[in-house]
N, C-alpha and C positions, 0 to 999 in steps of 0.2 A: 505491500502499500504508499509507503512512502521511501524513498530512496536513500540514498548509504550520504549523500550532503545536506540532504535535509535533515537530514536525524543528526548532525556531528551538527549544523549551526543550531538547533535545538539543544542538542545538549550541551553548547557552551553556554547558553542563555537558561537555561534554568537546566544548572547541575545535577544528576540524583542517582544519592551515593548509595551500597545497598545500604544502613544501619538506617536511612530516610519509611522508607515502609513503602506500601503495596501505597499512600494516597501518592504519595509523592510523584507516583508512576502512574498512578490513571492520570493524574496533574499533569506531567510531560506528554501521554498518551495526545488524549483532550485539545493539549496548543500542538501535538501533529497532526493528529486529526482539522485543524482547521484552517490548517497551514494546504492541509496538501487541498482543502475543498476551495477557497482562496482561488488556487493553482487551474483548480476544474474548471470555477467558474471564470475567469482574469481569460482561458485558452476559449472555453462555449465564448467567450463574447469577440476575441481575438478573432471568428467564423466568422461569426453570424454579422461580423461591421467589412471584412474584408466582399461576403456575399451580399450584403446591400451594397456597398460599392462596387462593386459586377452588375449584380444588378443594372443602375444610371451613368456606368460608362463614365466616374472620377476616374480618371486615372493615381497611380498613389506615388505622392507628393511626395512620402519620408524620408524619398530618395535621394531629392537634393537640396541641403541643409543652406540655413539662411544667408549665409554665409557668402553660397557657390552663389546662390540666385542672386545677391548683390554684384558679387566679381560680374560674373556673367551681362548687368547688365552696363553696370563701367562702363563694357564690353566696345557697348554701343553709340559710348561717343569719345566719338575720333578716334586717336592716335593711340588710347590709348587700351584698344581694341587688342590690343599688347598682351593685360599684361593677362587677363582668364589663360589666353592661349598658351607661358610663360611664367608665370602661377598653378595650375592648375593641367597639370601634360594629364592623370590620368583619370580624371570629373571628363566624360564624357559630355556632361550638359552643358559645362563651359565652353570643352573647346568650342561645337556648334557653337554655339550665342558669339566667342572668337572672331570664327572661321565668318563668321555671318558681318558681325561689324567692320571687318578688317574691309571682306567684300564692298558694302559704303566705304566708307574712306575709294578704293578702288575707283572705283566706280566714280564720283565726286569728284576725283584728282582729275577722273577723261574729263569727265564735264564739264572742266575747265577749258576751256574754248568752244566747247559748240555755244558757253553759256554769256561768252568772252559775241561774240558773232549775233547769241540771236538776242542783250544789251544796243549791237551796234543797230540792230531791226525794229525792234521792239521799246527804243527811249526807253533799257533801263528796267523795266518788267518782266520781260524773262526767270530770267538769273533770281528775282523773288517769285515766281511763283516756279521757280528749281529746289530757289533754295526752302519754302515753305513742304514744299514736295516733305524733301528732304527728311523737315523735320517732322511728317507725321508718317515717315516709314522706322523713322528714332523711337516715338516716340511710341511705337506699335513694340517694335522688337519689344522694347522693355516693359510694355505694359504684360508679354510672355512667357516673358525669363520670372514673371512674379503667381501669373498663372500657369508656371506648371509643363510649356511649352516651346520642344526640342526646335520646329524646326520655322522659319516664316515660307509664306507659299514660293516665294519665285529662289531668295534667296535659301532657301534653303537647298535647292535641285543643284545650286551654285555650291555651297560649303560640302557636298556629301564626292560631289568631284573635285576640295582639298583635299590632297592626302603627307601628312611626309608626319 
């Protein structure tokens, strides 16, 4: 009914000496039974929680820590995309968002000549429109990080092709 580890823990908390008698042994067994019941209750709650999450298509967000989420969100802020790529090499979540941030920076740099020509034609409006769209993509990327999503729609496909 009880495993060796639980018994050893209870023996440390409630030591029973041979001279203490049957009453103490019964108290000790009662404590062990309560611990075992709590373990079973916790397992049942965990199983019910997993089933409920599966029924409602809720992703398992416990896998990604708050620190990883914050670092991934920082990765969307221009050249800070390097941070999640360097600091969390083993975290798939950070790597995906870092790569997507890197793709955004590269696209921003590539678009500079196009924005310059567009500004000449549209009296400066083109850069403002493109900059606002860039800002919206950054906001959506940060939002998706805190929602636990791994990929942005278009950038995710491009990020998958980056491997190092």
